[in-house]
C-alpha positions as a Markdown table, in Angstrom:
| # | Residue | x | y | z |
|---|---|---|---|---|
| 1 | Met | -49.0 | -84.6 | -101.2 |
| 2 | Leu | -51.2 | -87.8 | -100.6 |
| 3 | Lys | -48.3 | -88.7 | -98.1 |
| 4 | Arg | -48.4 | -85.2 | -96.2 |
| 5 | Lys | -52.6 | -85.5 | -96.0 |
| 6 | Ala | -52.3 | -89.3 | -94.8 |
| 7 | Val | -49.9 | -88.2 | -92.1 |
| 8 | Leu | -52.1 | -85.1 | -90.9 |
| 9 | Phe | -55.0 | -87.5 | -90.8 |
| 10 | Leu | -53.4 | -89.9 | -88.7 |
| 11 | Leu | -52.2 | -87.2 | -86.1 |
| 12 | Ala | -55.7 | -85.9 | -85.8 |
| 13 | Val | -57.3 | -89.0 | -85.4 |
| 14 | Thr | -54.9 | -91.2 | -82.9 |
| 15 | Phe | -51.0 | -90.9 | -83.5 |
| 16 | Phe | -48.7 | -91.8 | -85.8 |
| 17 | Thr | -44.8 | -93.4 | -85.6 |
| 18 | Val | -42.0 | -91.7 | -87.1 |
| 19 | Ser | -38.9 | -93.8 | -87.4 |
| 20 | Asp | -36.0 | -92.4 | -85.1 |
| 21 | Val | -37.8 | -88.7 | -84.5 |
| 22 | Tyr | -35.4 | -88.3 | -81.9 |
| 23 | Gly | -33.4 | -90.1 | -79.2 |
| 24 | Thr | -34.6 | -91.8 | -75.9 |
| 25 | Gly | -35.6 | -90.4 | -72.4 |
| 26 | Gly | -37.8 | -87.3 | -73.4 |
| 27 | Arg | -40.1 | -85.5 | -75.0 |
| 28 | Val | -40.8 | -82.1 | -77.0 |
| 29 | Val | -44.4 | -80.5 | -76.6 |
| 30 | Val | -45.4 | -77.6 | -78.7 |
| 31 | Leu | -48.3 | -76.1 | -76.5 |
| 32 | Asp | -51.2 | -74.9 | -78.1 |
| 33 | Val | -51.2 | -71.2 | -77.1 |
| 34 | Gly | -53.1 | -69.6 | -79.7 |
| 35 | Met | -51.6 | -66.7 | -81.4 |
| 36 | Gly | -48.3 | -67.2 | -79.7 |
| 37 | Gln | -45.5 | -69.8 | -79.2 |
| 38 | Ser | -44.6 | -71.9 | -76.0 |
| 39 | Ile | -42.6 | -75.3 | -76.5 |
| 40 | Leu | -41.7 | -77.5 | -73.6 |
| 41 | Leu | -38.7 | -80.1 | -73.6 |
| 42 | Glu | -39.1 | -82.4 | -70.6 |
| 43 | Arg | -37.2 | -85.4 | -69.6 |
| 44 | Asp | -37.2 | -87.9 | -66.4 |
| 45 | Gly | -39.4 | -84.5 | -64.6 |
| 46 | His | -37.0 | -82.1 | -65.5 |
| 47 | Gly | -38.4 | -79.2 | -67.6 |
| 48 | Phe | -36.9 | -76.7 | -70.4 |
| 49 | Leu | -39.7 | -74.1 | -71.4 |
| 50 | Ile | -38.8 | -71.9 | -74.4 |
| 51 | Asp | -41.6 | -69.0 | -74.5 |
| 52 | Thr | -44.7 | -68.6 | -72.7 |
| 53 | Gly | -47.2 | -67.2 | -75.1 |
| 54 | Leu | -49.5 | -64.4 | -74.1 |
| 55 | Ala | -50.1 | -63.6 | -70.5 |
| 56 | Arg | -53.4 | -65.0 | -70.7 |
| 57 | Tyr | -52.4 | -68.5 | -71.6 |
| 58 | Ala | -50.0 | -68.8 | -68.6 |
| 59 | Pro | -52.3 | -70.8 | -66.5 |
| 60 | His | -52.9 | -73.1 | -69.6 |
| 61 | Val | -48.8 | -73.5 | -69.9 |
| 62 | Leu | -48.6 | -74.0 | -66.1 |
| 63 | Ser | -51.2 | -76.7 | -65.9 |
| 64 | Arg | -49.4 | -78.5 | -69.0 |
| 65 | Leu | -46.3 | -78.6 | -67.4 |
| 66 | Lys | -47.9 | -80.4 | -64.4 |
| 67 | Tyr | -49.6 | -82.6 | -66.5 |
| 68 | His | -46.7 | -83.7 | -68.6 |
| 69 | Gly | -44.9 | -84.3 | -65.6 |
| 70 | Val | -42.5 | -81.4 | -64.8 |
| 71 | Lys | -41.2 | -81.4 | -61.3 |
| 72 | Asp | -38.3 | -78.8 | -61.9 |
| 73 | Leu | -38.3 | -76.3 | -64.5 |
| 74 | Asp | -34.9 | -75.9 | -64.9 |
| 75 | Tyr | -34.9 | -72.9 | -67.5 |
| 76 | Leu | -37.3 | -70.3 | -69.3 |
| 77 | Leu | -35.8 | -69.5 | -72.2 |
| 78 | Leu | -37.5 | -66.2 | -73.7 |
| 79 | Ser | -36.8 | -65.8 | -77.7 |
| 80 | His | -37.7 | -62.2 | -77.5 |
| 81 | Leu | -40.1 | -59.7 | -75.6 |
| 82 | His | -43.0 | -59.8 | -77.8 |
| 83 | Pro | -46.1 | -60.5 | -75.4 |
| 84 | Asp | -46.7 | -63.6 | -77.6 |
| 85 | His | -43.7 | -65.2 | -77.0 |
| 86 | Ala | -42.8 | -63.7 | -73.3 |
| 87 | Gly | -46.2 | -62.3 | -72.0 |
| 88 | Gly | -46.7 | -65.2 | -69.4 |
| 89 | Ser | -43.1 | -64.9 | -68.3 |
| 90 | Ala | -43.8 | -63.2 | -64.9 |
| 91 | Gln | -46.5 | -65.8 | -64.0 |
| 92 | Ile | -44.3 | -68.5 | -64.8 |
| 93 | Arg | -41.3 | -67.2 | -63.1 |
| 94 | Asp | -43.8 | -66.5 | -59.7 |
| 95 | Ala | -44.8 | -70.4 | -60.2 |
| 96 | Trp | -41.2 | -71.5 | -60.4 |
| 97 | Pro | -39.1 | -68.8 | -58.5 |
| 98 | Arg | -35.9 | -70.9 | -58.7 |
| 99 | Thr | -35.8 | -71.2 | -62.5 |
| 100 | Thr | -33.0 | -69.8 | -64.5 |
| 101 | Val | -34.3 | -67.4 | -67.0 |
| 102 | Leu | -32.7 | -67.0 | -70.3 |
| 103 | Trp | -32.9 | -64.2 | -72.5 |
| 104 | Asn | -31.0 | -62.0 | -75.2 |
| 105 | Cys | -30.8 | -59.0 | -73.1 |
| 106 | Phe | -31.7 | -57.1 | -76.0 |
| 107 | Glu | -33.1 | -53.4 | -75.9 |
| 108 | Pro | -33.8 | -51.8 | -79.0 |
| 109 | Gln | -33.3 | -48.2 | -79.7 |
| 110 | Gln | -36.9 | -47.8 | -81.4 |
| 111 | Leu | -39.9 | -49.5 | -80.4 |
| 112 | His | -43.6 | -49.7 | -82.1 |
| 113 | Pro | -46.0 | -47.9 | -79.8 |
| 114 | Glu | -48.1 | -51.1 | -79.1 |
| 115 | Glu | -44.8 | -53.1 | -77.9 |
| 116 | Glu | -42.9 | -50.2 | -76.0 |
| 117 | Gln | -45.1 | -50.7 | -72.6 |
| 118 | Phe | -44.5 | -54.8 | -72.3 |
| 119 | Gln | -40.8 | -54.4 | -73.5 |
| 120 | Lys | -39.7 | -51.8 | -71.2 |
| 121 | Lys | -41.5 | -53.2 | -68.2 |
| 122 | Thr | -40.2 | -57.0 | -69.0 |
| 123 | His | -36.8 | -55.8 | -69.7 |
| 124 | Ala | -36.4 | -54.0 | -66.2 |
| 125 | Leu | -38.1 | -56.9 | -64.4 |
| 126 | Leu | -35.5 | -59.5 | -66.2 |
| 127 | Ser | -32.6 | -57.3 | -65.9 |
| 128 | Gly | -33.0 | -57.2 | -62.1 |
| 129 | Asp | -33.7 | -61.1 | -61.9 |
| 130 | Ser | -30.8 | -62.6 | -60.1 |
| 131 | Ser | -31.4 | -65.8 | -61.9 |
| 132 | Gln | -31.3 | -64.3 | -65.4 |
| 133 | Arg | -28.7 | -65.1 | -68.1 |
| 134 | Cys | -28.0 | -63.5 | -71.6 |
| 135 | Leu | -27.4 | -65.6 | -74.6 |
| 136 | Ser | -26.6 | -64.8 | -77.8 |
| 137 | Ala | -25.0 | -66.5 | -80.8 |
| 138 | Gly | -22.2 | -69.0 | -80.0 |
| 139 | Asp | -23.4 | -70.0 | -76.6 |
| 140 | Ser | -24.5 | -73.3 | -75.7 |
| 141 | Leu | -26.2 | -75.4 | -73.1 |
| 142 | Ser | -26.0 | -78.9 | -71.9 |
| 143 | Trp | -29.3 | -79.9 | -70.4 |
| 144 | Gln | -30.4 | -83.6 | -69.7 |
| 145 | Gly | -27.9 | -85.0 | -72.3 |
| 146 | Tyr | -28.9 | -82.8 | -75.0 |
| 147 | Val | -27.1 | -79.8 | -76.4 |
| 148 | Ile | -28.9 | -76.4 | -77.0 |
| 149 | Arg | -26.9 | -74.0 | -79.4 |
| 150 | Val | -27.5 | -70.5 | -79.7 |
| 151 | Leu | -27.4 | -69.6 | -83.7 |
| 152 | Trp | -28.8 | -66.3 | -83.4 |
| 153 | Pro | -29.0 | -63.2 | -82.5 |
| 154 | Val | -25.8 | -61.6 | -83.2 |
| 155 | Ile | -27.0 | -58.6 | -81.4 |
| 156 | Asp | -27.9 | -55.5 | -83.8 |
| 157 | Ala | -29.2 | -52.4 | -82.0 |
| 158 | Gly | -30.5 | -50.7 | -84.8 |
| 159 | Lys | -33.0 | -53.7 | -85.8 |
| 160 | Ser | -36.0 | -55.0 | -84.2 |
| 161 | Leu | -37.2 | -57.3 | -81.6 |
| 162 | Asn | -38.0 | -59.9 | -84.0 |
| 163 | His | -34.9 | -59.5 | -86.1 |
| 164 | Asn | -32.9 | -60.3 | -82.9 |
| 165 | Ser | -35.0 | -63.3 | -81.8 |
| 166 | His | -33.2 | -66.3 | -80.6 |
| 167 | Val | -32.7 | -69.2 | -83.0 |
| 168 | Leu | -31.8 | -72.7 | -81.1 |
| 169 | Leu | -30.5 | -76.0 | -82.5 |
| 170 | Leu | -31.1 | -78.9 | -80.0 |
| 171 | Thr | -29.2 | -82.0 | -80.6 |
| 172 | Thr | -29.5 | -85.5 | -78.8 |
| 173 | Pro | -26.7 | -87.9 | -78.2 |
| 174 | Gln | -28.4 | -89.9 | -81.1 |
| 175 | Asp | -27.9 | -86.9 | -83.7 |
| 176 | Arg | -31.6 | -86.0 | -83.9 |
| 177 | Ser | -32.2 | -82.5 | -83.7 |
| 178 | Met | -34.6 | -79.4 | -83.5 |
| 179 | Leu | -34.4 | -76.2 | -85.0 |
| 180 | Val | -36.7 | -73.3 | -83.4 |
| 181 | Met | -36.7 | -70.2 | -85.2 |
| 182 | Gly | -38.4 | -67.7 | -83.0 |
| 183 | Asp | -39.6 | -64.6 | -85.0 |
| 184 | Val | -36.5 | -64.2 | -87.4 |
| 185 | Gly | -36.9 | -63.2 | -91.1 |
| 186 | Lys | -35.9 | -64.5 | -94.2 |
| 187 | Ser | -32.7 | -62.2 | -94.0 |
| 188 | Val | -31.5 | -64.0 | -90.7 |
| 189 | Glu | -32.4 | -67.7 | -92.1 |
| 190 | Arg | -30.1 | -66.8 | -95.4 |
| 191 | Arg | -27.3 | -65.6 | -93.0 |
| 192 | Leu | -27.4 | -68.9 | -91.1 |
| 193 | Met | -27.3 | -70.7 | -94.3 |
| 194 | His | -23.8 | -71.6 | -94.3 |
| 195 | Asp | -23.4 | -72.4 | -90.8 |
| 196 | Ile | -26.5 | -74.5 | -90.4 |
| 197 | Arg | -24.8 | -77.0 | -93.3 |
| 198 | Gly | -22.0 | -77.9 | -90.9 |
| 199 | Leu | -24.2 | -78.1 | -87.9 |
| 200 | Leu | -26.9 | -80.7 | -89.4 |
| 201 | Ser | -26.1 | -84.5 | -88.7 |
| 202 | Pro | -26.0 | -86.9 | -91.6 |
| 203 | Ser | -29.7 | -87.9 | -90.2 |
| 204 | Gly | -30.9 | -84.6 | -91.1 |
| 205 | Leu | -33.4 | -82.2 | -89.2 |
| 206 | Ser | -36.1 | -84.0 | -87.1 |
| 207 | Leu | -38.2 | -81.1 | -86.1 |
| 208 | Phe | -38.5 | -77.7 | -87.5 |
| 209 | Val | -40.3 | -74.7 | -85.6 |
| 210 | Ala | -41.3 | -72.4 | -88.7 |
| 211 | Ser | -40.3 | -68.7 | -87.7 |
| 212 | His | -43.1 | -66.0 | -87.1 |
| 213 | His | -45.7 | -68.5 | -87.0 |
| 214 | Gly | -45.7 | -69.3 | -90.8 |
| 215 | Ser | -45.9 | -65.6 | -91.8 |
| 216 | Ala | -44.3 | -64.7 | -95.2 |
| 217 | Phe | -42.0 | -62.4 | -93.0 |
| 218 | Gly | -39.7 | -65.6 | -92.9 |
| 219 | Thr | -39.6 | -69.2 | -94.2 |
| 220 | Asp | -37.0 | -68.6 | -96.9 |
| 221 | Pro | -36.9 | -71.6 | -99.7 |
| 222 | Asp | -33.3 | -71.6 | -100.0 |
| 223 | Phe | -33.0 | -72.0 | -96.3 |
| 224 | Leu | -35.7 | -75.0 | -96.1 |
| 225 | Ser | -33.7 | -76.5 | -99.2 |
| 226 | Ile | -30.8 | -77.1 | -97.0 |
| 227 | Val | -32.5 | -78.1 | -93.6 |
| 228 | Arg | -35.2 | -80.6 | -95.0 |
| 229 | Pro | -37.1 | -81.1 | -92.0 |
| 230 | Asp | -38.9 | -84.5 | -91.1 |
| 231 | Ile | -41.8 | -82.4 | -89.8 |
| 232 | Ser | -42.2 | -78.7 | -89.7 |
| 233 | Ile | -44.6 | -77.3 | -87.1 |
| 234 | Val | -46.4 | -74.1 | -87.3 |
| 235 | Ser | -47.5 | -72.6 | -84.0 |
| 236 | Val | -50.4 | -70.3 | -84.8 |
| 237 | Gly | -53.8 | -69.1 | -83.6 |
| 238 | Lys | -57.0 | -69.9 | -85.3 |
| 239 | Asn | -58.5 | -67.4 | -87.7 |
| 240 | Asn | -55.9 | -64.8 | -86.4 |
| 241 | Arg | -56.4 | -61.4 | -87.7 |
| 242 | Phe | -52.6 | -61.6 | -89.5 |
| 243 | Gly | -53.6 | -64.2 | -91.9 |
| 244 | Tyr | -51.0 | -66.3 | -90.6 |
| 245 | Pro | -49.7 | -68.9 | -91.8 |
| 246 | Ser | -49.4 | -67.5 | -95.3 |
| 247 | Asp | -49.9 | -69.4 | -98.5 |
| 248 | Thr | -46.5 | -69.0 | -99.4 |
| 249 | Ser | -44.6 | -70.1 | -96.2 |
| 250 | Leu | -46.8 | -73.2 | -96.4 |
| 251 | Ala | -46.1 | -74.1 | -99.9 |
| 252 | Thr | -42.3 | -73.9 | -99.0 |
| 253 | Leu | -42.8 | -76.0 | -95.7 |
| 254 | Glu | -44.9 | -78.5 | -97.9 |
| 255 | Thr | -42.0 | -78.5 | -100.5 |
| 256 | Tyr | -39.2 | -79.1 | -98.1 |
| 257 | Ser | -40.9 | -81.2 | -95.1 |
| 258 | Glu | -41.9 | -84.7 | -95.0 |
| 259 | Ser | -45.1 | -83.3 | -93.1 |
| 260 | Val | -46.4 | -80.0 | -91.9 |
| 261 | Val | -48.5 | -79.6 | -88.7 |
| 262 | Arg | -50.1 | -76.7 | -87.1 |
| 263 | Thr | -51.5 | -75.9 | -83.6 |
| 264 | Asp | -54.5 | -74.0 | -85.1 |
| 265 | Arg | -55.7 | -77.1 | -86.7 |
| 266 | Asp | -53.9 | -80.2 | -84.8 |
| 267 | Gly | -53.9 | -78.8 | -81.1 |
| 268 | Glu | -51.0 | -79.5 | -78.7 |
| 269 | Leu | -48.4 | -81.6 | -80.6 |
| 270 | Cys | -46.4 | -83.9 | -78.4 |
| 271 | Tyr | -43.1 | -85.9 | -79.7 |
| 272 | Arg | -42.1 | -88.6 | -77.3 |
| 273 | Leu | -38.6 | -89.1 | -77.5 |
| 274 | Asp | -38.2 | -92.3 | -75.5 |
| 275 | Ser | -40.8 | -94.3 | -77.7 |
| 276 | Val | -40.2 | -92.5 | -80.9 |
| 277 | Val | -43.9 | -91.7 | -81.4 |
| 278 | Val | -45.6 | -88.7 | -82.2 |
| 279 | Glu | -49.2 | -88.1 | -80.8 |
| 280 | Ala | -52.1 | -85.8 | -79.8 |
| 281 | Cys | -51.1 | -85.4 | -76.4 |
| 282 | Ser | -54.1 | -83.6 | -74.9 |
| 283 | Asp | -56.4 | -84.9 | -72.0 |
């Protein structure tokens, strides 16, 4: 516990060094988009954006892409069509009209009333986008020397948007890795346990972006006992009405991670892949 507190203190004050967090040449930026998620991968002016956060954060996301040196946004991947993950997709797409949009192409049979309007509107826009591409479990991408594997979803039409959210594993040539869980629940994490054992490198998992903003819906202890990340990240908003992250999920993350960081407390988080430094990367 003392070790974790010391790490968080150093992160909040200036920066701290993590030995071999990643390989060389790029960075991961977990953007502070309040109660949502948006993750930027950047290398040599090329960008790969995972989710956008709510629509009102789109100008902030665009400004941060510019700040972090993105000249070409190669991909925009939407883990699923909830507003806190895909709300800014139209604005990002307008700013980067040549960007390839990746999504799961999932249209559920039933929707909650509060999610129906956004999902149907965004699904229609994406379906008509000539630069869109559907991704599901078993697909993979090569981007700037990294491999991004899609571990989930295996589309189940009877399940929710969260259940069919993307789970992504990024690996570098140096066998460093990052796992992004989207909004999947514990049932999906348990189904991935067998596969993840064979995919993790001997050096283990470097970065883990916890599912569903650290809610009790995800963060299965048995799954975390396998991945045991160096750093676990919770993308979550301050004083949110849902009470995320849950105490149970935080306890699990703290048990199986070397350190745990949160955007609601630590702000934007920047992991420099070339200099192997983790630092607060705001202006």
